[in-house]
Structure formats: structure tokens, C-alpha cells
C-alpha positions in Angstrom: 76.6 144.9 129.2 73.8 147.3 130.1 70.1 146.8 129.5 68.1 149.8 128.5 65.3 151.0 130.8 62.7 150.1 128.6 64.1 146.4 128.1 63.3 143.4 130.3 65.2 140.6 130.6 63.5 136.8 131.6 65.4 133.4 131.5 64.0 130.3 129.6 65.0 126.9 130.5 65.1 124.6 127.7 66.8 121.2 126.4 70.4 121.4 125.7 69.9 119.7 122.3 67.2 122.1 121.6 69.6 125.5 122.7 72.3 124.1 120.3 69.6 123.8 117.4 68.3 127.0 118.1 71.6 128.7 118.0 72.4 127.2 114.3 69.2 128.5 113.1 69.9 132.0 114.7 73.6 131.8 113.2 71.7 131.2 109.9 70.0 134.6 109.9 73.2 136.1 111.2 71.9 136.9 114.5 72.3 135.9 118.1 70.2 133.3 119.8 68.9 136.0 122.1 68.0 138.0 119.0 66.3 135.3 117.4 64.5 134.6 120.3 63.5 138.3 121.0 62.4 138.6 117.2 60.0 135.3 117.6 58.3 136.6 120.5 57.9 139.9 119.6 56.3 138.7 116.3 54.2 136.3 118.2 52.8 138.9 120.7 52.3 141.6 117.8 50.2 138.7 116.0 48.4 137.6 119.1 47.9 140.9 121.0 44.1 141.5 119.9 43.2 138.1 122.0 44.1 139.7 125.4 
């Protein structure tokens, strides 16, 4: 799997139980955990970028 040149990857360390629950939440939205995390982060940054 390759990452497009305009994309960035980073690692998040979280509790295993939280990750398992997060994967279930992602599945409810027919998303991967990675895709849901990207959506949440994007929405957060867009909502708060004016404070920078």
C-alpha cells in the first residue's frame, strides 16, 4: 500500500480496549478505524483552525 505524496502518516498509542471499541464504532459507519480517525481529525482541525 502506498501513501499519496500529499498524505502524512502518524502513529497513535492507545489502550487496546479503546481501540477495540473504536473499531466497532467505525464498523457501524462502514469505515475502517483508520478512515474514521482521519475523518475525526479532519473535522476537529477544520472546526478549530481559526484559533491558530
